[in-house]
N, C-alpha and C positions, 0 to 999 in steps of 0.2 A: 384257625384262631379267630379270624374275622367272622366266621359263621357263628361261633359261640357268643361273641360280643353282640352280633345282630339279634340273635335269639333272645338274649338277655334284655337288650334295649326294647325290642318289640314286646316282650312280656311286661316289662315295667311300664311302657307307654299305654298298652291296652288296659292293664290293671288300673292305672291311674285314672284314665278317662271313664271307665266303667264304674269305678268306685265313687268318683265324684258324683255321677248320676245317681247311683244307688244310695249313697250316704246322705245326700241332700234332704230327701223327704224324711228319712229316719231322724236326722239331726233336728230338722224343723219340728217334728212331732215331739221329740224329747225336750226341746227348748220351750215349747208352747203349752204342752199339756200339763195339767195339774192333777193327775191321777196317781194313786199309790203304786200301781203296778208298772209305771213307766220305768222305775228303777230296776225292775226285773229285766225289762228290755235293754236298759243301759248296761246291766251286768252281762247279759248275753253277748252284746256287741263288743264288750271289752274283754271277754273271756280269752280270746286268742293271745292277749298280751302275757297272761300268766300260765297258759297251757304250754307244756313242753312241745316243741315243734314235731317231735316224733309221734307224740300222742295225737295231736291234731292231724298230722299227715296220715296216720294209721286209720283213723275214723273217716277221713275224707276219701282215702283209697277204698275203703269198704263201701262208702256211699256211691262211688262212681264205678264200681266193679260190675261185671255183666249180670251177676246174680242179685244185685240190690233192687229193692222195690222202685227206687228212683229211676234206674236204668230200664226197669221193666216197662215204665210208662213211655219210654222213648224207643223201645224195640219196634213198634209198628212203623216208626219213621226211619228205620234202618240204622239206628244208633245202638250198638250193642254195649259199648263201654267208652268211658272217657279216660280210663286209667292209661298211663304212659302215652298220653297225647298232649299236644300243645294246648288244646282247649281245656284239658284237665288241669294243666299248669295254671291257666288263667283263673279258673274257678278256685283252685287252692290258694293262689296268691291273693285273690279278692277276700277270701275268708280270713287269711292270715293277717292282711293289712287293714281290715275293716276298722279297727279301733283308731288307726292313725288318720282315717278320713272322717269318721263320725265325730270324734272328740273336738278337734279344732273348729269344725263347722258348727257344732252345737254351741261351743263357747262363744263363737262370733254372733250367733243368733241371740243367745242369752244376753250378751253385752249390749246388743242393740236395744233391748227392752221393748215393751209393747207400744210405746208412744208413736213411733213412725208409722206403724200400721194403723193405729187409731186415727192419726191425722189423714192418712190416705183414705180411710173409710169415710171420714167427714167430707172429703172432696169427691165422694161418690165413685172412688176407684174400686173396681171389682177385686175380690180377694186374689184371684189369679194374676191380674195385672199388677196389683200392689206388690205381690211377692216378687215378680220379676223386675219391676222398676224401682222398688224401694228396698226390700229385704236383701236381695242378692247383691246389689251394689254396696250396701252398708256392711255386708258380711264378707266382702272380697278378701279381707286379710285372712280370715279363716280358710277360705278356699285355696289361697296361695300356699299357706302353711300346710294344709292337707295334701296338696299336690306334690310339694317337695318331699314331705315325709313319706308318702306312699311310694313315690318313684324310687327314692333312696332305699327305703326298706325292702322293696321288691328286688332291687339290684343285689342286696346283700343276703337275701334269704337262702337257706341251705336245706334244713331238715325237711320242710314240707315239700319242696320241689323235688328232692331226692326220693322221698317216699312215693310221691304221685307220678313223677316223670321217669325216674330211673336213670336219668342222665344218658339218654340215647343220642349219640352223635348226629348232628344235623336235624334233630327233631325236638328233643327236650333237654339237651345239655346246655346249662347256663354257666356263667363265670364261676360261681361259688362251687358248683359240682366239679368243674374242670380243675380248679385249684386243689380240691380234695384228691382227685385222681392223680394229679401231678405229684403231690406229696407222697401218695401211696407208692408211686413208681420211682420215688427218690429224685425226681426232676425239680430240684429246689430252685434252680435259676429261673426257669419258666414260671414256676409257681410264684416266685418273688415278684416278677414283673407284673403278673396279673393282680396279685394281692396289693402291690403298691399302687396300681391304678385304681383299685377299689377304694383304698384309703384316701387317695387324692380326691376322687370324686365325692366321697362321703364328706370330707372336710369342706369342699367347695359348696356342696349342697347346704350344709349347716351354716356356713358363713353367709351364703346368699340369703337364707331365711332370717338370720340375725340382722343383716344390713337392711332388709326390707322392713322388718319390725321397727328398727331404729328410725328409719325414714318416716314411717307412718306415725311413730310416737311424736315426731316433730311436726306432724300435721302436713307433711309433704305428700303429693300425689304419687 
């Protein structure tokens, strides 16, 4: 059981860190650009919210299968497939949780407005330096929200990780898949303990996010 929990926490942690890195430039571009087709990009990044997990998982499974063009590019490097691997789970989790990272960070950048960056420019700060010293600190609320949402969402995902990972014990089996397997085998007591733990964690994550928001609304650090 501890192995399942560790795999789940490792997946959630890696997904959160990688998504924060990936979502930051996307959110910045969406917040700053004034082009008509940015909403197409926004729709693409938001699509995983409304797509059924089985549909998303199916197409991701095809994309990382040995016969896919994507995997064909990796064959010379000795990578035949990412299906039913932990690396494949990370990719699937990143795609599935992408909206939960992009949207809060984009909202934080938009709430910041153009003024801080304009002031930094008048002080002759390079755009790159201004981004890290001005924009990122001002948008920290969005980053904290995104991190909590992505981590919690990854802990609870089921359909995508089952499609891509298959629930291989010690490799791709996570808590949600284990609960499903326990229910299938009528082991309701064990399933209840795991499910109750997920409920408690989800509640704690949401409560922490609300308390942080309330603290910042009061102007506290």
